[in-house]
C-alpha positions in Angstrom: 207.2 -83.0 119.0 208.9 -80.0 117.5 212.6 -79.8 118.3 212.7 -76.1 117.2 211.0 -75.1 120.4 213.4 -76.9 122.6 216.6 -75.7 124.3 220.1 -76.8 123.3 220.3 -78.9 126.4 217.0 -80.7 125.5 218.0 -81.3 121.9 221.5 -82.5 122.9 220.0 -85.0 125.4 217.6 -86.3 122.8 220.6 -86.8 120.4 222.6 -88.5 123.2 219.6 -90.9 123.6 219.8 -91.8 119.9 217.2 -89.5 118.4 218.2 -89.2 114.8 215.9 -86.2 114.2 217.7 -84.3 116.9 221.0 -85.2 115.4 219.9 -84.1 112.0 218.7 -80.8 113.4 222.0 -80.2 115.1 223.8 -80.8 111.8 221.4 -78.6 109.7 221.5 -75.7 112.2 225.2 -75.5 112.5 226.8 -76.9 109.3 226.9 -73.7 107.4 228.5 -71.7 110.3 231.0 -74.5 110.9 232.0 -74.6 107.3 232.3 -70.8 107.1 234.5 -70.9 110.2 236.7 -73.8 109.1 237.4 -72.7 105.6 239.0 -69.5 106.8 241.8 -71.4 108.3 242.7 -74.1 105.9 244.4 -73.7 102.5 242.5 -76.7 101.2 238.8 -76.3 102.0 238.2 -80.0 101.3 239.9 -80.5 104.6 237.2 -78.4 106.3 234.6 -80.7 104.9 236.6 -83.8 106.1 236.9 -82.2 109.5 233.2 -81.5 109.8 232.3 -85.0 108.6 234.7 -86.6 111.1 233.2 -84.4 113.8 229.6 -85.5 113.2 230.5 -89.2 112.7 232.4 -89.1 115.9 229.5 -87.4 117.7 227.1 -90.1 116.6 229.5 -93.0 117.5 230.3 -91.6 121.0 226.9 -90.1 121.8 226.2 -92.3 124.8 229.4 -91.2 126.4 229.1 -87.5 125.8 228.5 -85.0 128.7 225.5 -82.7 128.8 225.9 -79.6 126.6 223.9 -76.4 127.0 225.5 -74.5 124.1 225.8 -76.7 121.1 227.3 -74.1 118.8 230.2 -73.5 121.2 230.8 -77.2 121.6 230.9 -77.8 117.9 233.2 -74.8 117.1 235.6 -76.0 119.8 235.6 -79.6 118.5 236.0 -78.5 114.9 239.0 -76.5 115.7 240.7 -79.5 117.2 239.7 -81.7 114.2 241.1 -79.2 111.8 244.5 -79.2 113.6 244.5 -82.9 113.6 243.7 -83.3 109.9 246.3 -80.7 109.0 249.0 -82.6 110.7 247.8 -85.9 109.3 247.7 -84.7 105.8 251.1 -83.0 106.2 250.1 -80.6 103.5 250.7 -77.6 105.6 253.8 -78.7 107.4 256.0 -75.8 106.6 253.3 -73.4 105.6 250.9 -71.0 107.3 247.8 -73.1 108.4 245.6 -70.1 107.9 244.9 -68.5 104.5 246.4 -65.2 103.8 244.6 -64.4 100.5 241.2 -62.9 100.2 239.9 -65.1 97.5 236.5 -66.9 97.5 236.8 -67.7 101.2 236.1 -64.2 102.4 235.5 -63.7 106.1 232.5 -61.4 105.7 229.7 -61.6 103.2 228.9 -58.0 102.5 225.2 -57.0 103.0 223.5 -55.4 100.0 223.1 -51.7 100.9 222.8 -50.5 97.3 225.3 -49.9 94.6 226.9 -46.5 95.6 225.9 -46.2 99.2 228.3 -45.1 101.9 227.4 -48.2 103.9 228.4 -50.4 101.0 231.7 -48.7 100.6 232.4 -49.0 104.4 231.5 -52.7 104.3 233.8 -53.4 101.4 236.7 -51.5 103.0 236.2 -53.2 106.3 236.1 -56.6 104.7 239.4 -56.0 102.9 241.1 -54.7 106.0 239.9 -57.7 108.1 241.1 -60.2 105.5 244.6 -58.6 105.8 244.8 -58.9 109.5 247.2 -61.5 111.0 245.7 -64.9 111.2 245.0 -64.9 115.0 243.5 -61.5 114.9 241.2 -62.4 112.0 240.0 -65.5 113.9 239.2 -63.6 117.1 237.3 -60.9 115.2 235.3 -63.6 113.4 234.4 -65.5 116.6 233.6 -62.4 118.5 231.7 -60.2 116.1 230.4 -62.7 113.5 229.7 -65.7 115.7 228.9 -63.7 118.9 231.0 -65.9 121.2 232.0 -64.4 124.5 235.7 -63.7 125.4 235.6 -66.7 127.7 234.2 -69.0 125.0 236.8 -67.7 122.4 239.6 -68.5 124.9 238.3 -72.0 125.3 237.8 -72.6 121.5 241.3 -71.3 120.7 243.1 -72.7 123.7 244.4 -69.4 125.0 243.8 -67.1 128.0 241.0 -64.5 128.1 243.7 -61.9 128.4 245.2 -63.1 125.2 241.8 -62.9 123.5 241.2 -59.3 124.8 244.7 -58.2 123.7 244.3 -59.7 120.3 240.9 -58.1 119.8 242.3 -54.7 121.0 245.2 -55.0 118.6 242.9 -56.0 115.7 240.6 -53.1 116.3 243.5 -50.6 116.7 244.9 -51.8 113.4 241.5 -51.5 111.7 240.9 -48.1 113.2 244.3 -46.7 112.2 243.9 -48.1 108.6 241.2 -45.8 107.4 239.6 -42.5 108.6 236.4 -43.8 107.1 236.3 -46.5 109.8 237.2 -44.5 112.8 233.7 -43.5 113.8 232.3 -47.0 113.9 235.4 -48.6 115.4 235.9 -46.0 118.1 232.9 -47.3 120.0 234.1 -50.9 119.7 237.5 -50.0 121.2 235.8 -48.2 124.1 233.7 -51.2 125.1 236.0 -54.0 124.0 237.2 -54.9 127.5 233.6 -54.9 128.9 232.6 -57.9 126.8 
């Protein structure tokens, strides 16, 4: 039986029934996205690995008591965010610091596509990457969840524990900041601003 042809709900129910292949598939399909998401918000990326490990260990241990899930990615992102908060508090490494990274080192939010050395697209992508990495932490997280992980406004609100209005306002502020930062970006971001509240 090929799990790849099954829905999230079917895979999840197989996992809940103790199917190790289904559990492994869930891990393999989502680990990279979870890691990319988590490492944006922690100063120590090893804590992200710990949080993901704890998440999957806990999933396996409690599988028989879990509810049905029809969107595994959403469930995992929401759970990981809680784990990261919990680990941060337990480690007390970030007690009087910003939990989210403010530098744009190796843990960049966007991996720029290769458009060619001197192309206008490449220049735009690099500029946009730099601008996003300098957004306030919450704006950066909302942009990532909406435009790079394709979560809906409702899902982002649940993941972050805020209202949908807060998500929309945060997105609007982020896009306004980006649009005002560079005339090069105005054309592509103008359309995003127009349709932002329709999402």
